[in-house]
C-alpha positions as CSV (number, residue, x, y, z in Angstrom):
1,M,-22.6,-14.3,2.1
2,I,-21.1,-10.9,3.1
3,K,-22.7,-8.0,1.2
4,V,-20.4,-5.2,0.2
5,Y,-21.8,-1.7,-0.1
6,N,-20.6,1.4,-1.9
7,P,-20.3,4.1,0.8
8,A,-21.1,6.8,-1.7
9,D,-24.7,5.7,-2.4
10,G,-25.3,2.5,-0.3
11,S,-25.7,0.3,-3.4
12,V,-24.6,-3.3,-3.2
13,V,-21.3,-3.7,-5.1
14,G,-21.0,-7.5,-4.7
15,E,-20.7,-10.3,-2.2
16,A,-17.9,-12.3,-0.5
17,P,-18.2,-15.7,1.1
18,E,-18.9,-15.9,4.8
19,M,-16.7,-19.0,5.5
20,T,-17.4,-21.5,8.2
21,L,-14.8,-22.3,10.8
22,D,-14.2,-25.6,9.0
23,E,-13.5,-23.8,5.7
24,V,-11.1,-21.5,7.5
25,K,-9.3,-24.4,9.1
26,A,-9.0,-26.1,5.8
27,A,-7.4,-22.9,4.3
28,I,-5.0,-22.8,7.2
29,D,-4.1,-26.4,6.5
30,R,-3.4,-25.6,2.9
31,T,-1.2,-22.7,3.9
32,C,0.9,-24.9,6.3
33,Q,1.1,-27.9,3.9
34,A,2.4,-25.6,1.1
35,F,5.2,-24.1,3.2
36,P,7.9,-26.8,2.8
37,G,7.8,-26.8,-1.0
38,W,7.5,-23.0,-1.3
39,S,10.3,-22.4,1.1
40,R,12.7,-24.7,-0.8
41,M,11.9,-23.1,-4.1
42,L,14.8,-21.1,-5.6
43,A,14.5,-17.5,-4.6
44,K,14.7,-16.5,-8.3
45,D,11.7,-18.7,-9.1
46,R,9.7,-17.2,-6.3
47,G,10.6,-13.8,-7.6
48,D,9.6,-14.7,-11.1
49,L,6.1,-15.7,-10.0
50,L,5.8,-12.4,-8.1
51,R,6.9,-10.5,-11.2
52,R,4.3,-12.3,-13.3
53,W,1.6,-11.3,-10.8
54,F,2.9,-7.7,-11.0
55,E,2.7,-7.7,-14.8
56,L,-0.9,-9.1,-14.9
57,V,-2.2,-6.7,-12.3
58,R,-0.5,-3.7,-13.8
59,A,-2.0,-4.5,-17.2
60,D,-5.5,-4.3,-15.6
61,K,-4.9,-1.7,-12.9
62,Q,-7.8,0.5,-14.1
63,S,-10.3,-2.2,-13.2
64,F,-8.6,-2.6,-9.8
65,A,-8.8,1.1,-9.2
66,E,-12.5,1.2,-10.1
67,M,-13.2,-1.7,-7.7
68,I,-11.4,0.2,-4.9
69,V,-13.6,3.3,-5.6
70,K,-16.8,1.3,-5.5
71,E,-16.1,-0.6,-2.2
72,N,-14.0,2.0,-0.4
73,G,-15.3,5.3,-1.6
74,K,-12.0,7.1,-2.3
75,C,-11.8,9.0,-5.6
76,L,-10.4,7.4,-8.8
77,S,-7.2,9.4,-8.9
78,E,-6.4,8.2,-5.4
79,A,-7.3,4.6,-6.2
80,M,-5.0,4.7,-9.2
81,G,-2.3,6.1,-7.0
82,E,-2.9,3.2,-4.5
83,T,-2.5,0.6,-7.2
84,D,0.7,2.1,-8.4
85,Y,2.0,2.4,-4.8
86,G,1.0,-1.2,-4.1
87,L,2.5,-2.6,-7.3
88,G,5.8,-1.0,-6.4
89,F,6.0,-3.4,-3.5
90,V,5.4,-6.5,-5.7
91,E,8.1,-5.3,-8.1
92,W,10.5,-4.5,-5.3
93,Y,10.1,-7.9,-3.5
94,A,10.2,-9.8,-6.7
95,E,13.8,-8.6,-6.8
96,E,14.5,-8.6,-3.1
97,A,13.8,-12.4,-2.9
98,K,17.3,-13.0,-4.3
99,R,18.9,-10.7,-1.7
100,V,18.2,-12.4,1.7
101,Y,21.9,-12.7,2.6
102,G,23.5,-14.5,5.4
103,D,27.1,-14.1,6.8
104,T,30.3,-15.8,7.7
105,I,31.8,-14.8,11.0
106,P,35.4,-15.2,12.0
107,T,35.6,-18.5,13.9
108,H,36.1,-18.7,17.7
109,A,37.6,-22.2,17.4
110,A,40.4,-23.8,15.5
111,N,39.6,-25.9,12.4
112,S,36.0,-24.6,12.2
113,A,33.8,-22.1,10.4
114,V,30.8,-20.1,11.6
115,L,27.9,-19.5,9.2
116,V,24.8,-17.4,9.7
117,M,21.8,-18.4,7.5
118,K,18.5,-16.8,7.1
119,E,15.5,-19.0,6.7
120,P,11.8,-18.2,6.2
121,V,9.9,-18.1,9.5
122,G,7.2,-20.4,8.4
123,P,3.5,-20.2,7.5
124,T,2.2,-16.7,8.2
125,A,-1.2,-14.9,8.5
126,A,-2.2,-11.3,7.6
127,I,-5.2,-9.2,8.7
128,T,-5.7,-6.1,6.7
129,P,-7.9,-3.0,6.9
130,W,-10.5,-1.4,4.6
131,N,-8.8,2.0,4.0
132,F,-6.2,0.6,1.5
133,P,-7.8,-2.6,0.2
134,F,-5.1,-3.1,-2.5
135,M,-1.8,-1.7,-1.1
136,M,-2.0,-3.2,2.4
137,I,-2.5,-6.7,0.9
138,V,0.1,-6.7,-1.8
139,R,2.7,-5.2,0.6
140,K,2.3,-8.0,3.1
141,I,1.9,-10.8,0.6
142,S,4.9,-9.7,-1.4
143,M,7.3,-9.6,1.6
144,A,6.1,-13.0,2.9
145,L,6.3,-14.9,-0.4
146,A,9.6,-13.3,-1.4
147,A,11.1,-14.6,1.9
148,G,9.8,-18.1,1.3
149,C,6.8,-18.0,3.7
150,T,3.3,-18.9,2.7
151,M,0.5,-16.6,3.8
152,I,-3.2,-16.7,4.6
153,L,-5.0,-13.4,4.5
154,K,-8.1,-12.1,6.1
155,P,-9.1,-8.8,4.4
156,S,-11.6,-6.4,5.9
157,E,-15.2,-7.6,5.5
158,L,-16.0,-4.0,4.3
159,T,-13.7,-4.2,1.3
160,P,-13.0,-7.9,0.4
161,L,-13.7,-7.7,-3.4
162,T,-10.4,-6.1,-4.3
163,A,-8.7,-8.8,-2.3
164,Y,-10.4,-11.6,-4.1
165,K,-9.6,-10.0,-7.4
166,L,-5.9,-10.0,-6.4
167,L,-6.1,-13.6,-5.4
168,D,-7.6,-14.5,-8.8
169,Y,-4.7,-12.7,-10.6
170,A,-2.2,-14.5,-8.3
171,R,-3.6,-17.8,-9.4
172,R,-3.4,-16.7,-13.1
173,A,0.3,-15.8,-12.5
174,G,1.0,-19.3,-11.2
175,I,1.2,-18.7,-7.5
176,P,-0.2,-22.0,-6.1
177,E,-3.0,-22.7,-3.8
178,G,-1.8,-22.8,-0.3
179,V,1.0,-20.3,-0.9
180,F,-1.5,-17.5,-0.9
181,E,-4.8,-18.2,0.7
182,M,-7.7,-16.0,1.6
183,V,-10.5,-16.3,4.1
184,T,-13.5,-14.0,4.9
185,G,-16.0,-14.4,7.7
186,V,-16.4,-13.5,11.3
187,P,-13.3,-11.5,12.2
188,S,-13.0,-12.5,15.9
189,E,-13.4,-16.2,15.0
190,I,-10.8,-16.1,12.2
191,G,-8.4,-14.1,14.4
192,A,-8.7,-16.7,17.1
193,L,-7.9,-19.5,14.7
194,F,-4.8,-17.6,13.4
195,T,-3.5,-16.9,16.9
196,G,-4.3,-20.3,18.3
197,D,-2.7,-22.5,15.6
198,D,0.9,-23.2,16.5
199,R,1.8,-23.9,12.9
200,I,1.3,-20.2,12.0
201,R,4.6,-18.7,13.0
202,K,4.0,-15.0,12.3
203,I,1.0,-12.7,12.2
204,T,1.0,-9.3,10.5
205,F,-1.8,-6.9,11.3
206,T,-2.7,-3.3,10.3
207,G,-5.6,-1.8,12.2
208,S,-6.6,-0.4,15.5
209,T,-4.4,-0.4,18.6
210,A,-7.0,-2.1,20.6
211,V,-7.3,-5.1,18.2
212,G,-3.5,-5.1,17.8
213,K,-3.0,-5.5,21.5
214,H,-5.5,-8.3,21.7
215,L,-3.8,-10.2,18.8
216,A,-0.4,-9.6,20.4
217,E,-1.6,-11.0,23.7
218,A,-3.2,-14.1,22.1
219,S,-0.1,-14.6,19.8
220,G,2.2,-14.4,22.8
221,R,0.9,-17.7,24.1
222,G,2.4,-19.3,21.0
223,L,5.5,-17.0,20.8
224,K,4.6,-16.0,17.3
225,K,6.6,-13.2,15.5
226,M,4.4,-10.2,14.8
227,T,4.4,-7.0,12.8
228,L,1.9,-4.5,14.1
229,E,1.0,-1.2,12.3
230,L,-1.6,0.3,14.6
231,G,-3.2,3.7,15.3
232,G,-1.7,7.1,14.9
233,N,-2.1,10.7,16.2
234,A,0.3,12.4,13.8
235,P,1.6,15.9,14.6
236,F,2.1,18.3,11.7
237,M,4.3,21.2,12.8
238,V,4.6,24.3,10.7
239,F,7.3,26.8,11.9
240,D,7.3,30.4,10.9
241,D,10.4,29.9,8.7
242,A,8.7,27.2,6.6
243,H,8.1,27.6,2.9
244,F,4.5,28.8,3.4
245,E,2.8,27.6,0.3
246,D,4.5,24.2,0.4
247,A,3.3,23.7,4.0
248,V,-0.3,24.6,3.0
249,A,-0.2,22.3,0.0
250,G,1.4,19.5,2.1
251,V,-1.1,19.5,4.9
252,V,-4.1,19.7,2.6
253,A,-2.9,16.8,0.4
254,A,-1.9,14.7,3.4
255,K,-5.1,15.3,5.4
256,L,-7.7,14.8,2.6
257,R,-6.1,11.5,1.3
258,N,-9.0,9.0,1.5
259,S,-11.1,11.7,3.2
260,G,-8.7,11.7,6.2
261,Q,-9.2,8.0,6.8
262,V,-5.5,7.1,6.9
263,C,-3.3,6.1,9.8
264,I,-0.6,8.6,8.8
265,S,-3.1,11.5,8.3
266,P,-2.1,14.7,10.1
267,N,-4.1,14.6,13.3
268,R,-2.8,17.6,15.2
269,I,-1.7,20.6,13.1
270,Y,0.6,22.9,15.2
271,V,1.3,26.3,13.6
272,Q,3.7,28.8,15.1
273,D,2.1,32.1,16.4
274,A,3.5,34.5,13.8
275,I,1.8,32.7,10.8
276,Y,-1.2,31.0,12.6
277,E,-4.0,33.3,11.3
278,R,-2.5,33.5,7.8
279,F,-2.0,29.7,7.6
280,A,-5.6,29.0,8.7
281,A,-7.0,31.3,6.1
282,A,-4.8,29.8,3.3
283,V,-5.8,26.2,4.2
284,A,-9.4,27.2,4.3
285,E,-9.2,28.9,0.9
286,R,-7.5,25.9,-0.6
287,V,-9.9,23.3,0.9
288,A,-13.0,25.3,-0.1
289,K,-12.1,24.7,-3.8
290,I,-12.1,20.9,-3.5
291,R,-15.4,19.3,-4.3
292,V,-17.1,16.6,-2.2
293,D,-18.5,13.9,-4.4
294,Q,-18.5,10.2,-5.3
295,G,-15.2,9.0,-6.6
296,L,-15.7,7.7,-10.1
297,Q,-14.5,10.8,-11.9
298,G,-11.3,12.3,-13.2
299,E,-10.5,15.0,-10.7
300,F,-9.6,14.7,-7.1
301,V,-12.7,14.9,-4.8
302,V,-13.3,14.2,-1.1
303,G,-15.3,11.1,-0.9
304,P,-17.6,9.6,1.8
305,L,-16.6,8.1,5.1
306,I,-16.7,4.4,5.2
307,N,-19.8,3.9,7.4
308,A,-22.3,5.5,9.8
309,A,-20.1,4.9,12.8
310,S,-17.2,6.8,11.3
311,L,-19.6,9.7,10.3
312,G,-20.9,9.8,13.9
313,K,-17.5,9.9,15.4
314,V,-16.3,12.8,13.2
315,A,-19.5,14.8,14.0
316,E,-19.0,14.1,17.7
317,L,-15.4,15.3,17.6
318,V,-16.4,18.6,15.9
319,E,-19.2,19.2,18.3
320,D,-17.0,18.6,21.3
321,A,-14.4,21.0,20.0
322,K,-17.0,23.6,19.3
323,R,-18.5,23.3,22.8
324,K,-15.1,23.8,24.4
325,G,-14.2,26.9,22.5
326,A,-12.8,26.0,19.0
327,K,-13.9,28.1,16.1
328,I,-15.3,26.5,12.8
329,V,-13.7,28.4,9.9
330,L,-15.0,26.0,7.3
331,G,-17.4,23.1,7.2
332,G,-18.4,21.6,10.5
333,K,-21.4,19.5,9.5
334,V,-22.7,16.7,7.4
335,H,-22.5,17.6,3.7
336,A,-25.6,18.7,1.8
337,K,-25.3,15.5,-0.2
338,G,-26.2,13.6,3.0
339,G,-25.4,9.9,3.4
340,L,-21.8,9.4,4.6
341,F,-20.4,12.7,3.2
342,Y,-19.0,15.1,5.7
343,E,-17.8,18.6,4.9
344,P,-14.0,19.1,5.1
345,T,-13.7,21.1,8.3
346,I,-11.2,23.7,9.5
347,L,-11.0,24.2,13.3
348,T,-9.0,27.0,14.9
349,D,-8.2,27.8,18.6
350,V,-8.1,24.0,19.3
351,E,-6.7,23.0,22.7
352,D,-4.9,19.9,23.8
353,G,-7.7,18.9,26.2
354,M,-10.3,18.5,23.5
355,M,-11.4,15.0,22.3
356,V,-10.1,15.7,18.9
357,A,-6.5,16.0,20.3
358,Q,-6.6,12.6,22.0
359,T,-8.3,10.6,19.3
360,E,-7.3,9.2,15.9
361,I,-9.7,11.3,13.8
362,F,-10.1,9.3,10.6
363,G,-12.1,12.0,8.9
364,P,-11.6,15.3,7.0
365,I,-11.0,17.6,10.0
366,F,-8.1,20.0,10.2
367,P,-7.6,20.9,13.9
368,L,-5.2,23.9,14.1
369,Y,-3.2,24.5,17.4
370,R,-1.0,27.5,18.2
371,F,2.6,27.0,19.5
372,H,5.3,29.4,20.5
373,T,8.7,27.5,20.7
374,E,10.3,24.5,19.3
375,E,10.8,23.0,22.7
376,E,7.1,23.4,23.5
377,V,5.8,21.9,20.3
378,V,8.1,18.9,20.5
379,K,6.8,18.2,24.1
380,R,3.2,18.5,22.9
381,A,3.8,16.4,19.8
382,N,5.2,13.6,21.9
383,D,2.4,13.8,24.5
384,T,0.5,10.9,23.0
385,E,0.5,7.1,23.3
386,Y,1.0,6.9,19.6
387,G,4.2,7.2,17.6
388,L,3.7,6.3,13.9
389,V,4.6,9.4,11.9
390,A,5.3,13.1,12.5
391,Y,5.6,15.9,9.9
392,A,7.4,19.2,10.2
393,Y,8.0,22.2,7.9
394,T,11.1,24.3,8.5
395,R,14.0,25.7,6.5
396,D,16.3,25.6,9.5
397,V,18.7,22.7,9.0
398,G,19.7,22.5,12.6
399,R,16.1,22.4,13.7
400,A,15.3,19.7,11.2
401,F,18.0,17.5,12.6
402,R,16.9,18.2,16.2
403,L,13.3,17.3,15.3
404,S,14.4,14.1,13.6
405,R,16.1,13.1,16.9
406,N,13.6,14.4,19.4
407,I,10.3,13.4,18.0
408,E,9.0,10.0,19.2
409,A,7.8,8.4,16.0
410,G,8.9,5.6,13.7
411,M,8.9,8.1,10.7
412,V,9.7,11.8,10.7
413,I,8.8,13.6,7.5
414,L,10.4,17.0,6.9
415,N,9.0,19.5,4.4
416,S,6.7,17.0,2.7
417,G,3.3,15.5,3.2
418,S,4.1,12.3,1.5
419,V,5.4,9.2,3.4
420,G,5.6,5.9,1.7
421,T,7.3,4.1,-1.2
422,A,8.5,0.5,-1.5
423,S,12.1,1.3,-0.6
424,V,11.6,2.8,2.8
425,P,10.8,1.1,6.2
426,F,7.2,1.9,7.3
427,G,6.2,1.5,10.9
428,G,5.8,3.0,14.3
429,V,6.8,3.0,18.0
430,K,4.9,3.1,21.3
431,H,1.3,2.1,20.9
432,S,1.5,2.5,17.1
433,G,3.1,-1.0,16.9
434,Y,6.4,-2.5,16.0
435,G,8.1,-4.1,13.0
436,R,8.6,-2.6,9.6
437,E,7.1,-3.0,6.2
438,G,8.9,-2.0,3.0
439,S,12.6,-1.9,2.0
440,Y,15.0,-4.6,2.9
441,Y,14.1,-4.2,6.5
442,G,10.6,-5.5,5.7
443,I,11.7,-8.9,4.4
444,E,13.8,-9.3,7.5
445,E,10.6,-9.6,9.5
446,Y,9.8,-12.9,7.7
447,V,13.1,-14.7,8.3
448,E,14.8,-16.4,11.3
449,V,18.5,-16.3,11.8
450,K,20.3,-19.6,12.2
451,Y,23.8,-20.0,13.5
452,V,25.8,-23.0,12.2
453,L,29.2,-24.0,13.6
454,M,31.2,-26.3,11.3
455,A,33.9,-27.9,13.4
456,G,36.5,-30.6,12.7
457,L,37.4,-29.2,9.3
458,D,41.0,-30.6,9.5
459,R,39.8,-34.2,9.5
C-alpha cells in the first residue's frame, strides 16, 4: 500500500493501493473495452452522467476540500476554491458534449457532397500532479468523457485520496467501470504501460518538463496524440503607470496560492525603476500580515511545502541568491514551526544570473528584479525555455496590446493575478508544452477529424 502523509504534521492521512503491473494492465483493458459503447452513446446521455457527477460532488464539496487540505497542505479556503474551480469544468463539459460540431464543405465534384465529422480519438490516459489533486483530475476527465473517449488516470502518489474519492462519486453517478478507471503504483512502470499500449490513442500529462519530454518521446513511437502542460517560469511585470495597490495585491495573491507551488505562480517579478523600492516595501508589508500555519481553518494561511525535497530546493535558491548579492527583505529561512514550513520570502536586487531566475521555484519566494524600459523587460521575460503564462500591470492600452503580441507565452494576463476558468484555453508554448485544456478548444484535443466524400448522388 501507498501511505499518504499530511505535509503539515507528517501524520498518516490514509492509504492507496500499490497496484501490480497485471492490475494496471487489467484496468487498461477495461478502459479499451468500454470505449466502443461509450463513444456510441448519445452526447446528451454522456452529458447527463457528467451532470449527475457534478451534482453529487458539489453537494459534498466540503469533505472534498478537507481531504485536499489533509493530503496536499493548502489551506481550506484555497481547497474550497479548487473544488469550485474544478466543478466548473464538469458543469461546462456536461453541456459541451452536445456541441462537438462538424461541417459541410462546398463540393469539388458534381453530384457529390463533402462532410467533415468529429469522432472521439479513442481510449485515453491521464497523469496528474499533486498540487491540484481535485481540479487537474476533473478537468481532464470531463473533457475526455464529454468527447466520447474513455480515460484511465494515474494521480500523484502523494495525493491519491482525493482522486479515489472522485472515482467513488463517479460510480455513484452512474459513470461505468472502464469509462473512468484509476491506477496507482510505481509511476515509471505505469507510464511505460500507458505509452507502450497502442490501444491508448492519447495521453494528457501535467507535470515537469523533464517527465513530459520523456512521455512525448515514448508516445511518439505509437504516434499518440498528447496534451502537455509542463513547467513554467512566469514573468510578472509591473510598470510605473500601473494601478499600484492592484499590482501589489495581484502579485501576493498569485504568488502565495498553494504556498507558491503552482505552475502559473509568478516566478520573476520585474518592477520598473521609479516604483521599485516602494513596491518591495508594500509587498513585504502585505505578506508579513499573512500567517503561516496548517490549513484546516477559516482564514487564508500559507501552508507547508509538499515534501523535504521541495523545502531543500527553496532553501538552496534563497541561499544562492543571498551569496550572489540579493537582499532578504522578509523571511529567508525555515519557519519557526519547523517541519515543511518555509517563511514567505521577499528578495530584492535579484539578478538574471542567479539560480532563482532560471528555475521554477515552487515555493513562497518573491524575487524582485529592476527594469528600465518596456523593450528591455520583454526581452528578459522571453529569455527562458518556458512559455506558460506572463503577467503585466499597466494602464497604457497601447503597451498592453504590444505585450500581448510580444510576450512568448500561451497566456498573457493583464492587470490581474488570476488566470483560469472553465471557459478559457489553458496551456503553454516552448518547453511549457502544447495543447489546451478548458473552453471549446479543450474538447477539440479529444477528437479526430474525418473527411467523408459522398459521390454518385444523382444515381
